[in-house]
N, C-alpha and C positions, 0 to 999 in steps of 0.2 A: 452316163452312169451317175445317179444321184449320190451325193456325199453326205453321210450321216455322222454327226458328232455325238458320241456317248460320253456324258459326264457323270460318272458313277464310281464310288470307291470300293464296291464289292467286286473284287477281281474275278472270281468265278462267274458271277452273273454277267460281267462284261464279256467274258470268253464265250458264254452261251449265246448272248445277244449278237455278238460279232459273227459267230458261226451261222446263225439263222439269217441274219441280214445279208451276209456275203453270199450265202446260197441263193438268196432271192435277187441277187444282182446288184447290190448296193456296195459302194466303197465306204469303209468304216474307219474313222479316226477316234481316238479316245483320250480321256484325261481322268485322273482319279481325285483331283482337287477342284473346287469351284473356281478359284482364281486362275488356275492353269487352264481350266476349260474355257473361261472367258477369253483369255489370251489366244487360245487356239481358235476360238470362234472368229476373233478379229483377224487372225492371220490367214485362216483357211477358207473362210466364207462358205460354210457347209450349207446344204439345201434344207437340212432339218436337224434339230437338236433333241436328243433324248436326255433328260435332265433329272437327276435324283434331287429330292428335297434336302436330305440330310448329308451335307458334304463338309469335309475339312477345308480350311482356307477361306471359303466363302459359302454361305448358305445358298441353297438352290433358288430360293425366292429372290435373293439379291442378284444372283446371276441372271435370272429371268428379267428382272427390272432393268438391268444394264443392257441386255440384248434388246429389249423393247424400246429403250431410249434411242437406240442407234439403228435399228433395223426391224424387219418384219419376218425374220426366219421362223418357220413353224416350230413350236416347242411342244414336245410330248413329255409330261412330267411323270416320274416314277415316285410313288410315295408309299411308305409303310404306315402313314398316319390314316386312321380309319374314320376319323370324325369328318362329317360333311363340310364343316366350316373350314378345315384345312384345305380341302379340295377347292372350295369356292375362292379362298384367298389366292391359291395358285392361279386360278383362272383370272382373277381380278388384276393380278400383276402382269398378265400377258400370256400365260400358257394357253395353248389351243385345245389341249386334251390332256387326260391323265389316265394312268393305270395304277391300281392299288396292288401292292405286293401282298402275298405271292401271286404270280400271274404266269400264264402260258406264254413262252416266247413267240408262238404263232399269233397270239393276240396282239403282241407288240408289233410284229411285222405287218399285220392287217391294219393297225392304227396308223403306222408309218405310211403305208401305201395310200390310205384314205386321206391323210393330211397332205401328202405331196400331190395327190390328184386334185384336192380342193384348191391348193395354192396355184397349181397349173391352170385349173379351170378359171380362176380369177383373172388370168391374163388372156383369156380367149376374147377376140374382138367382139364387142357388143355395142349397142347404141349408147349415146350420151344420155344420162338421166339428169334433168334439172328440175328442182323443186324450190321455189322462192330463191334464196341466195345460195342454196346448196347445189353443187355440181359434182356428179359422180361419173367419172370416165372409166368404164369397165375395161376398155381396151388398154389404157395406160395404167390401170389399177391405182387411180388416184381419186381423192375426194378433196374438194375445196369448198370453203364457205366464204364467199366474197373473195378477198385477196389472200386469205389464209389457207395453206395446204394442211390437211389433217392426216396424221399418220394413224393407220388402222392395222391391226393384225389381219392375216388372211381370213381367220374365222369371223372377225368383226366385219370385214369388208363383204364377205359372202353373205353374211346375215343381213347387212344393210341392203345389198342389192336384191336379195330375195324379197324383202318387204317393199322396197322403193319401186320395184317394177310392177307391183300390184297395190297401189295406194288405196286405202280404205278397206282392204281385205283383212279380216281378223285371223291371225295365225295362232294356233295353240302352241304350247312349248314343244310338244311332240312333233308337230308339223315343221317347226323351225329347226329342230334337230335333224329331221329328214332333209330339209332344204339345204343345210350347210354341210351335211355329212354323207348324203346319198341314201343311207339307210340308218334309221334310228337304232342305236345299239344299247347294250347294257350300260347304264349310267343314270345319273340324276337328270331329269328334265329341268330341274331347278338350276342347272348350270347355265341354261339360257338366260336366267335372270342376271347372272354375273356379267355375261357378255352384253346384255342390254344396258346394264349400269355403266359399263365401260364406254359403250357407244354414246350414251347420253352425256357422260362427262366430257367427251371429245366433241360432240356435235352441237349440243344445246347451249345456248347462252345462259339459261337457268336450268340446270339438270333436274332440280326439284319441281320445276314447272315446265315439262317438256312440250315442245311444239311439233317436233318431227315424229318421234316414236311415242305413241299413246298406249297406255295400259287399258285393256278391257278386262275389268275385274271379274275373276272367276273363269276367264277364258284364255287370255293370252295377250298378244300385242298386235298393233297395226301401225302402218305408216300413214300419217295424216294426208287426207285428200287436199286440203288447203291449209296454208300456214298464215296465221293472223299476224 
């Protein structure tokens, strides 16, 4: 039974989400403050975190940053902020997906299921992928560049694997959404740009001059066939 941590200060909303998640077979724990939620994450090691952006004690973005510094737990952000930039910032600090309030609890359950499935799929045994000094072990869910191990979120890892297994192929943003989520869903294709930016910051020696992940202007992205 997967354990879900809800960090949300709207008590009635938590009750509704808990009910739907438990009916779907998940164990649910909860916190109404950001700092308390972070402590609970450290103690309980949940399989997924549902995280509100606006929290007392500690802002949701700060909670996400702390979680990402120490682990790769999938994060689903809940936000009442409607500006695209707020959602992009959430993705850039490490969230894997987001839902904008108001939302249907069924949508949240579907997103939770998809994120857990993607995280699990990332641990399925697969061949080792080696490109120049980059080594991707899909079985161990690890990435190394030389002697350095690189920490990626589940979404970043699956996105990297999707491209690295087909070097030279140009992926549109929509195709990359499908590749990492199974089915492209309601949301901005531009969220892929945020994940690519994160990947480059972690993988590339010079993110502004990427060698691994190339931009194909007007189309999307591709993983380089050869690394200079």
